[in-house]
NUROFI-794665 format. One record per residue: residue in three letters; y, z, x of N, C-alpha, C, CB in turn. Coordinates in steps of 0.2 Angstrom, whole numbers, padded with zeros to 4 digits. Atoms other than C-alpha are relative to their C-alpha. Glycine has a CB too. Layout:
N
[node 'ALA',[Y,Z,X],[Y,Z,X],[Y,Z,X],[Y,Z,X]];
...
END
This chain:
109
[node 'UNK',[-0007,0000,-0002],[0058,-0365,0068],[0004,0004,-0004],[0002,-0007,0001]];
[node 'UNK',[-0005,-0004,0004],[0071,-0352,0062],[0006,0000,0003],[-0003,0007,-0001]];
[node 'UNK',[-0006,-0001,-0003],[0089,-0351,0064],[0002,0007,0001],[0006,-0003,-0005]];
[node 'UNK',[-0002,-0007,-0002],[0096,-0335,0073],[0006,0001,-0005],[0002,0000,0007]];
[node 'UNK',[-0005,-0001,0005],[0106,-0327,0059],[0007,0002,0003],[-0002,0006,-0004]];
[node 'UNK',[-0006,-0002,-0003],[0119,-0321,0072],[0003,-0005,0005],[-0001,0007,0004]];
[node 'UNK',[-0003,0005,-0005],[0122,-0337,0082],[-0001,-0007,-0003],[-0003,0001,0007]];
[node 'UNK',[0001,0007,0002],[0121,-0356,0081],[-0007,-0002,0003],[0005,-0004,0002]];
[node 'UNK',[0006,0001,-0003],[0104,-0355,0090],[-0006,-0001,-0005],[-0002,0004,0005]];
[node 'UNK',[0006,0000,0004],[0087,-0360,0083],[-0006,0003,0005],[-0002,-0007,-0003]];
[node 'UNK',[0005,-0002,-0004],[0071,-0351,0089],[-0006,-0003,-0002],[-0001,0008,-0001]];
[node 'UNK',[0006,0003,0001],[0054,-0359,0090],[-0005,0002,0005],[0001,-0008,-0001]];
[node 'UNK',[0005,-0001,-0004],[0037,-0357,0098],[-0002,-0006,0004],[-0006,0003,-0003]];
[node 'UNK',[0002,0006,-0004],[0032,-0369,0112],[-0007,0002,0003],[0005,-0002,0006]];
[node 'UNK',[0007,-0001,-0003],[0013,-0370,0117],[-0001,-0004,0006],[-0005,-0002,-0006]];
[node 'UNK',[0001,0004,-0006],[0012,-0375,0135],[-0007,-0002,0001],[0003,0004,0006]];
[node 'UNK',[0007,0002,-0001],[-0006,-0374,0135],[-0004,0005,-0005],[-0003,0000,0007]];
[node 'UNK',[0004,-0004,0005],[-0020,-0364,0125],[0001,0007,0002],[-0007,-0002,0000]];
[node 'UNK',[0000,-0007,-0002],[-0016,-0348,0135],[0008,0002,0001],[-0004,0002,0006]];
[node 'UNK',[-0007,-0001,-0002],[0003,-0349,0138],[0005,-0002,-0006],[0002,-0002,0007]];
[node 'UNK',[-0005,0002,0005],[0016,-0349,0123],[0006,0004,0002],[-0003,0002,-0007]];
[node 'UNK',[-0006,-0003,-0001],[0034,-0346,0124],[0004,0000,-0007],[0004,-0004,0005]];
[node 'UNK',[-0005,0001,0005],[0048,-0342,0111],[0006,-0002,0003],[0001,0007,-0004]];
[node 'UNK',[-0006,0003,-0003],[0063,-0353,0115],[0005,-0001,-0005],[-0002,-0007,0003]];
[node 'UNK',[-0006,0001,0005],[0080,-0356,0108],[0003,-0006,0002],[0005,0006,0001]];
[node 'UNK',[-0004,0005,-0001],[0091,-0371,0107],[0006,0000,-0004],[-0004,-0007,-0001]];
[node 'UNK',[-0006,0000,0003],[0108,-0375,0102],[-0001,-0004,-0007],[0006,-0002,0004]];
[node 'UNK',[0000,0003,0007],[0112,-0381,0084],[0000,-0008,0001],[0005,0002,-0004]];
[node 'UNK',[0000,0007,-0001],[0116,-0398,0091],[-0006,-0003,0004],[0007,-0002,0004]];
[node 'UNK',[0006,0003,-0003],[0099,-0400,0099],[-0001,0001,0007],[0000,-0007,-0002]];
[node 'UNK',[0001,-0001,-0007],[0102,-0396,0117],[-0004,0006,0002],[0007,0000,0004]];
[node 'UNK',[0004,-0006,-0001],[0089,-0385,0124],[0003,0004,0005],[-0007,-0003,0003]];
[node 'UNK',[-0002,-0006,-0004],[0094,-0369,0132],[-0006,0002,0004],[0004,0005,-0004]];
[node 'UNK',[0006,-0002,-0004],[0081,-0367,0146],[0000,0007,0002],[0000,-0005,0006]];
[node 'UNK',[0000,-0007,-0002],[0087,-0350,0151],[-0002,0005,-0005],[0007,0002,0003]];
[node 'UNK',[0002,-0005,0006],[0083,-0342,0134],[-0007,-0001,-0002],[0005,-0001,-0006]];
[node 'UNK',[0007,0000,0003],[0065,-0340,0132],[-0004,0006,0002],[-0004,-0006,0003]];
[node 'UNK',[0004,-0006,-0001],[0052,-0326,0131],[-0007,-0002,0000],[0002,0005,-0006]];
[node 'UNK',[0007,0001,-0001],[0034,-0327,0137],[-0004,0004,-0005],[-0002,0000,0007]];
[node 'UNK',[0004,-0004,0005],[0023,-0322,0123],[-0006,0004,0003],[-0002,-0004,-0006]];
[node 'UNK',[0005,-0004,-0003],[0011,-0308,0128],[-0007,-0002,-0004],[0001,0007,0000]];
[node 'UNK',[0006,0001,0004],[-0001,-0314,0114],[0002,-0007,-0004],[-0001,0005,-0005]];
[node 'UNK',[-0001,0007,0003],[-0004,-0331,0105],[0002,0001,-0008],[-0006,-0004,0000]];
[node 'UNK',[-0003,-0001,0007],[0007,-0330,0089],[0005,-0005,-0001],[0002,0007,-0002]];
[node 'UNK',[-0005,0005,0001],[0017,-0344,0081],[0005,0002,-0006],[-0003,-0007,-0001]];
[node 'UNK',[-0005,-0002,0006],[0025,-0335,0066],[0004,0006,0003],[-0004,0002,-0006]];
[node 'UNK',[-0005,-0006,-0002],[0040,-0323,0069],[0005,0001,-0006],[0003,-0001,0006]];
[node 'UNK',[-0006,-0002,0005],[0054,-0315,0058],[0005,0003,0004],[-0003,0004,-0006]];
[node 'UNK',[-0006,-0004,-0002],[0071,-0309,0063],[0000,0006,-0003],[0007,-0004,0000]];
[node 'UNK',[-0001,-0007,0003],[0074,-0291,0061],[0008,0001,0000],[-0003,0006,0005]];
[node 'UNK',[-0007,0001,0000],[0092,-0293,0055],[0004,0006,0002],[0001,-0001,-0008]];
[node 'UNK',[-0004,-0005,-0002],[0098,-0275,0057],[0001,0001,0007],[-0002,0006,-0003]];
[node 'UNK',[0000,-0001,-0008],[0095,-0276,0076],[0000,-0007,0003],[-0006,0004,0002]];
[node 'UNK',[-0001,0007,-0002],[0102,-0292,0083],[-0004,-0001,0007],[0008,-0001,0002]];
[node 'UNK',[0004,0001,-0006],[0091,-0300,0096],[-0007,0002,0000],[0003,0002,0006]];
[node 'UNK',[0007,-0002,0001],[0075,-0293,0089],[-0004,-0004,-0005],[0000,0008,-0002]];
[node 'UNK',[0004,0003,0004],[0061,-0302,0082],[-0007,0004,-0001],[-0002,-0007,0002]];
[node 'UNK',[0006,-0004,0001],[0045,-0296,0074],[-0006,-0005,0000],[0000,0004,-0007]];
[node 'UNK',[0006,0005,-0001],[0028,-0305,0078],[-0006,0004,-0001],[0000,-0003,0006]];
[node 'UNK',[0006,-0003,0001],[0010,-0301,0074],[-0005,-0003,0004],[-0002,0000,-0008]];
[node 'UNK',[0006,0002,-0004],[-0006,-0302,0084],[-0006,0004,-0003],[0001,0001,0008]];
[node 'UNK',[0006,-0003,0003],[-0022,-0299,0076],[0002,0005,-0006],[-0005,0003,0005]];
[node 'UNK',[-0002,-0005,0005],[-0020,-0283,0066],[0006,0005,0002],[-0006,0004,-0001]];
[node 'UNK',[-0006,-0004,-0002],[-0004,-0276,0074],[0006,-0004,0000],[-0001,0002,0007]];
[node 'UNK',[-0006,0003,0001],[0014,-0280,0071],[0005,0003,0006],[0003,0001,-0007]];
[node 'UNK',[-0004,-0002,-0006],[0026,-0279,0086],[0008,-0002,-0001],[-0002,-0004,0006]];
[node 'UNK',[-0007,0001,-0001],[0045,-0278,0088],[0002,-0002,0007],[0004,0007,-0003]];
[node 'UNK',[-0002,0003,-0006],[0052,-0288,0102],[0007,-0001,0001],[-0004,-0006,0002]];
[node 'UNK',[-0007,0001,-0001],[0069,-0286,0109],[0000,-0006,0006],[0004,0006,0003]];
[node 'UNK',[0000,0006,-0004],[0072,-0304,0117],[0003,0001,0007],[0002,-0005,-0004]];
[node 'UNK',[-0004,0000,-0006],[0085,-0300,0130],[-0003,0005,0005],[0007,0003,-0002]];
[node 'UNK',[0003,-0005,-0005],[0076,-0285,0138],[-0008,-0001,0000],[0001,0007,-0002]];
[node 'UNK',[0007,0001,0000],[0058,-0291,0134],[-0004,0007,-0002],[-0003,-0002,0007]];
[node 'UNK',[0003,-0006,0002],[0055,-0274,0127],[-0005,-0001,-0007],[0005,0006,-0001]];
[node 'UNK',[0004,0001,0005],[0040,-0274,0115],[-0003,0007,-0002],[-0006,-0005,0001]];
[node 'UNK',[0003,-0006,0002],[0033,-0260,0104],[-0004,-0001,-0007],[0005,0006,-0001]];
[node 'UNK',[0004,0001,0007],[0020,-0259,0090],[0003,0004,-0005],[-0008,0003,0001]];
[node 'UNK',[-0003,-0003,0005],[0028,-0255,0074],[-0005,0001,-0006],[0006,-0004,-0002]];
[node 'UNK',[0005,-0001,0005],[0013,-0256,0063],[-0007,-0002,0002],[0001,-0005,-0007]];
[node 'UNK',[0007,0001,-0002],[-0006,-0255,0066],[-0005,0000,-0006],[-0002,0005,0006]];
[node 'UNK',[0004,0000,0005],[-0018,-0261,0053],[-0007,0000,0002],[0002,-0006,-0005]];
[node 'UNK',[0007,0000,-0003],[-0034,-0258,0063],[-0004,0004,-0005],[0000,0002,0007]];
[node 'UNK',[0004,-0004,0004],[-0039,-0246,0050],[-0003,-0004,-0006],[0004,0006,-0003]];
[node 'UNK',[0002,0005,0005],[-0041,-0261,0038],[-0007,-0003,0002],[0005,-0005,-0002]];
[node 'UNK',[0006,0003,-0003],[-0055,-0267,0050],[0002,-0004,0006],[-0003,-0005,-0006]];
[node 'UNK',[-0001,0004,-0006],[-0056,-0276,0066],[0001,-0008,-0001],[-0005,0001,0005]];
[node 'UNK',[0000,0007,0002],[-0058,-0293,0058],[0007,-0002,-0003],[-0006,-0002,-0004]];
[node 'UNK',[-0006,0002,0004],[-0040,-0293,0050],[0004,-0004,0005],[0004,0007,-0002]];
[node 'UNK',[-0004,0005,-0004],[-0029,-0307,0057],[0007,-0001,-0004],[-0003,-0006,0002]];
[node 'UNK',[-0007,0002,0003],[-0010,-0307,0052],[0002,-0007,0002],[0005,0006,0001]];
[node 'UNK',[-0002,0007,-0001],[-0005,-0325,0050],[0007,-0001,-0002],[-0005,-0004,-0004]];
[node 'UNK',[-0007,0001,0002],[0012,-0324,0042],[0004,0007,-0001],[0001,-0004,-0007]];
[node 'UNK',[-0004,-0006,0000],[0026,-0312,0042],[0008,-0001,-0003],[0001,0004,0007]];
[node 'UNK',[-0007,0001,0002],[0043,-0310,0033],[0004,0007,-0001],[0001,-0004,-0007]];
[node 'UNK',[-0004,-0006,0000],[0057,-0297,0033],[0006,-0001,-0004],[0002,0003,0007]];
[node 'UNK',[-0006,0001,0004],[0071,-0294,0020],[0006,0001,0004],[0000,0006,-0005]];
[node 'UNK',[-0006,0000,-0004],[0088,-0296,0026],[0003,0007,0002],[0006,-0004,-0004]];
[node 'UNK',[-0002,-0006,-0001],[0092,-0278,0025],[-0005,0004,0005],[0001,0004,-0006]];
[node 'UNK',[0005,-0003,-0005],[0076,-0274,0036],[-0004,0005,-0003],[0004,0002,0006]];
[node 'UNK',[0003,-0006,0003],[0069,-0262,0023],[-0007,-0002,-0003],[0004,0003,-0005]];
[node 'UNK',[0007,0002,0003],[0054,-0273,0017],[-0003,-0005,0004],[0002,-0003,-0007]];
[node 'UNK',[0004,0005,-0004],[0041,-0283,0026],[-0006,-0003,-0005],[-0002,0003,0006]];
[node 'UNK',[0006,0003,0004],[0028,-0295,0018],[-0004,-0003,0006],[0002,-0005,-0005]];
[node 'UNK',[0004,0003,-0005],[0013,-0300,0028],[-0006,-0004,-0004],[-0003,0005,0004]];
[node 'UNK',[0005,0003,0002],[-0001,-0312,0025],[-0006,0000,0005],[0001,-0008,-0002]];
[node 'UNK',[0005,-0001,-0005],[-0018,-0309,0033],[-0007,-0003,-0003],[-0001,0007,0002]];
[node 'UNK',[0007,0003,0002],[-0036,-0316,0033],[-0005,0005,0003],[-0001,-0007,0003]];
[node 'UNK',[0005,-0004,-0002],[-0052,-0307,0036],[-0006,-0005,0002],[-0002,0005,-0005]];
[node 'UNK',[0006,0004,-0002],[-0066,-0315,0046],[-0007,0002,-0002],[0000,-0002,0008]];
END
């Protein structure tokens, strides 16, 4: 769960079942806002806000990092670490507040 830096909302991942996960938001006072959710195209529970671009989060799936604009559902690959090997799995991601630095944690099977 993370607080949206530009509003009073919190974002979090909901696992409806083993194949359908959503990124949802709720108001600071705890009321769930049902209309604000994004169906995740991949199973990932870690995300980071990209501060220079409001409404954008960064998530990873296996060896790729994606930028996702939540309002338009536009996704694009912003980093591809497949050259490190197919067994790389990015498990954690963080971005500096100015958006210029990113830290990742990955495992190798």
